[in-house]
C-alpha positions as CSV (number, residue, x, y, z in Angstrom):
1,X,13.7,16.4,6.0
2,X,13.0,13.9,8.9
3,X,9.7,14.2,10.5
4,X,10.8,12.4,13.7
5,X,9.3,14.0,16.8
6,X,11.2,15.1,19.8
7,X,11.4,12.2,22.1
8,X,10.1,14.6,24.8
9,X,6.9,14.8,22.8
10,X,6.2,11.2,23.8
11,X,3.8,12.9,26.2
12,X,0.1,13.9,26.4
13,X,0.7,16.3,23.7
14,X,2.0,13.7,21.1
15,X,-0.4,11.2,22.1
16,X,-3.2,13.6,21.8
17,X,-2.0,14.2,18.2
18,X,-1.9,10.5,17.5
19,X,-5.4,10.2,18.6
20,X,-6.5,12.1,15.6
21,X,-6.0,9.6,12.8
22,X,-6.0,12.5,10.2
23,X,-2.8,13.8,11.7
24,X,-0.4,12.2,9.2
25,X,2.7,14.3,10.3
26,X,2.2,13.0,13.8
27,X,2.0,9.4,12.8
28,X,4.9,9.7,10.4
29,X,7.0,11.1,13.2
30,X,6.1,8.3,15.5
31,X,7.0,5.7,13.0
32,X,10.4,7.4,12.4
33,X,11.1,7.7,15.9
34,X,10.2,4.1,17.1
35,X,10.4,1.7,14.1
36,X,14.1,0.9,14.5
37,X,13.5,0.2,18.3
38,X,10.5,-2.0,17.5
39,X,12.6,-3.7,14.7
40,X,15.8,-4.3,16.7
41,X,13.7,-5.8,19.5
42,X,11.9,-8.3,17.1
43,X,15.3,-9.3,15.7
44,X,16.8,-9.7,19.2
45,X,14.2,-12.1,20.2
46,X,14.7,-14.4,17.3
47,X,12.9,-13.3,14.2
48,X,14.3,-12.8,10.7
49,X,14.2,-9.5,9.0
50,X,10.9,-9.9,7.2
51,X,9.1,-11.1,10.1
52,X,10.6,-8.2,12.1
53,X,9.3,-5.8,9.6
54,X,5.8,-7.5,10.1
55,X,6.1,-6.9,13.9
56,X,6.8,-3.2,13.3
57,X,3.8,-2.9,11.0
58,X,1.5,-4.9,13.3
59,X,2.7,-3.0,16.4
60,X,2.0,0.5,14.8
61,X,-1.5,-0.8,13.6
62,X,-2.5,-1.7,17.1
63,X,-1.0,1.4,18.5
64,X,-3.3,3.2,16.0
65,X,-6.4,1.1,17.0
66,X,-5.8,1.4,20.8
67,X,-4.4,4.9,21.2
68,X,-7.8,6.4,21.8
69,X,-8.2,4.4,24.9
70,X,-4.6,4.6,26.2
71,X,-4.2,6.7,29.4
72,X,-1.0,8.3,29.5
73,X,0.8,8.9,32.8
74,X,4.5,9.8,32.5
75,X,5.1,9.5,36.2
76,X,4.2,5.8,35.9
77,X,6.2,5.3,32.6
78,X,3.2,3.6,31.2
79,X,3.8,4.5,27.5
80,X,7.1,2.4,27.7
81,X,5.3,-0.5,29.3
82,X,2.3,-0.3,27.0
83,X,4.4,-0.2,23.9
84,X,6.5,-3.1,25.2
85,X,3.4,-5.2,25.7
86,X,2.2,-4.7,22.2
87,X,5.6,-5.4,20.5
88,X,6.2,-8.5,22.8
89,X,2.8,-10.0,21.9
90,X,3.3,-9.5,18.2
91,X,6.7,-10.9,18.4
92,X,5.5,-14.0,20.3
93,X,2.8,-14.5,17.7
94,X,5.3,-14.5,14.8
95,X,7.7,-16.8,16.8
96,X,4.8,-19.2,17.4
97,X,4.2,-19.2,13.5
98,X,7.8,-19.7,12.8
99,X,8.0,-22.7,15.2
100,X,4.8,-24.2,13.6
101,X,6.2,-23.8,10.0
102,X,9.4,-25.4,11.0
103,X,7.6,-28.3,12.7
104,X,5.6,-28.9,9.7
105,X,8.8,-29.0,7.5
106,X,10.7,-31.0,10.1
107,X,13.3,-28.4,10.8
108,X,13.0,-26.8,14.2
109,X,15.2,-23.8,14.6
110,X,13.2,-21.3,16.6
111,X,14.1,-21.1,20.3
112,X,10.9,-22.7,21.6
113,X,12.2,-22.3,25.3
114,X,12.2,-18.5,24.8
115,X,8.6,-18.7,23.6
116,X,7.5,-20.9,26.4
117,X,9.4,-19.6,29.4
118,X,9.5,-15.9,28.7
119,X,6.8,-15.2,31.2
120,X,8.9,-16.7,34.0
121,X,12.3,-15.5,32.9
122,X,11.5,-12.0,31.7
123,X,14.0,-12.7,28.8
124,X,12.0,-10.4,26.5
125,X,11.7,-7.5,29.1
126,X,15.5,-7.6,29.4
127,X,15.9,-7.2,25.7
128,X,13.4,-4.5,25.6
129,X,15.0,-2.5,28.4
130,X,18.5,-2.9,26.7
131,X,17.0,-1.8,23.4
132,X,15.1,1.1,25.2
133,X,18.2,2.4,26.8
134,X,20.1,2.4,23.5
135,X,17.2,4.1,21.8
136,X,17.3,6.9,24.5
137,X,21.0,7.4,24.0
138,X,20.4,7.9,20.0
139,X,17.6,10.0,20.5
140,X,19.4,12.2,23.0
141,X,22.3,12.4,20.5
142,X,19.9,13.7,17.9
143,X,18.6,16.4,20.3
144,X,22.3,17.3,21.1
145,X,22.9,18.0,17.4
146,X,20.5,20.7,17.4
147,X,22.0,22.3,20.5
148,X,25.6,22.5,19.9
149,X,27.9,23.4,16.8
150,X,28.9,20.6,14.4
151,X,32.4,20.8,15.6
152,X,31.5,20.4,19.2
153,X,29.2,17.4,18.4
154,X,32.0,15.7,16.5
155,X,34.5,16.3,19.2
156,X,32.3,15.1,22.0
157,X,31.0,11.9,19.8
158,X,34.6,10.8,18.9
159,X,36.1,11.3,22.4
160,X,33.1,10.3,24.7
161,X,30.9,8.1,22.6
162,X,33.4,6.3,20.5
163,X,36.2,6.4,23.0
164,X,39.0,7.9,20.7
165,X,42.0,9.2,22.8
166,X,42.4,13.1,23.2
167,X,45.7,12.9,21.1
168,X,43.6,11.3,18.2
169,X,40.7,13.7,18.4
170,X,43.1,16.6,18.5
171,X,44.9,15.5,15.3
172,X,41.7,14.8,13.6
173,X,39.9,18.1,14.3
174,X,42.9,20.4,14.9
175,X,42.0,21.4,18.2
176,X,44.0,21.4,21.5
177,X,43.7,18.9,24.3
178,X,42.4,21.7,26.5
179,X,39.6,22.5,24.0
180,X,38.7,18.8,23.9
181,X,38.3,18.7,27.7
182,X,36.3,21.8,27.8
183,X,34.1,20.6,25.1
184,X,33.6,17.1,27.0
185,X,32.5,19.0,30.0
186,X,30.2,21.6,28.4
187,X,28.6,19.3,25.8
188,X,28.5,16.3,28.3
189,X,26.3,18.5,30.5
190,X,23.9,19.3,27.7
191,X,24.0,15.6,26.7
192,X,23.1,14.4,30.2
193,X,20.2,16.9,30.2
194,X,18.9,15.6,26.9
195,X,19.0,12.0,28.4
196,X,17.3,13.1,31.4
197,X,14.5,14.6,29.3
198,X,14.0,11.5,27.3
199,X,13.8,9.5,30.5
200,X,11.3,11.9,31.9
201,X,9.2,11.3,28.9
202,X,9.0,7.6,29.2
């Protein structure tokens, strides 16, 4: 059974739990919720799978070390920015290591311009924002699954998220076109509320 926390718990309540290092369930939930976001970011900025895994581990370690001093304020979106600063710095560290290793071996493949110019171009921040938006959608879908029936979720996901036509969905699930539109409206409203809750918790 997954221990991933509700995204809306990325608030003072969850962070208070994380401040107590003995709360293993909270830390496992935090890892389950955020590791893929951190991993995908590290991969997108140019690291291989092994280095990206190291970035995830290093980022979680620093969060654990600094969480006691972190001052959460959801109105300022500080958690999102704080987490980005940590994973960005760890990714930069590994990119520099990769660059040095390649220079020693005489084969430079790392994008050194991304390392040197990120402070000016905001390239890493753009990648982070894209990954964060995708993360919100995925977490909102997980919440949606808890709030609607399996059939409603399948219909909504197939038609709205995957873009399948109403005729295809109708044939796949044995429902009328009218039922699909009703599901789209009702489940879509719940999904939007889930997304809004995730955004409020940033």
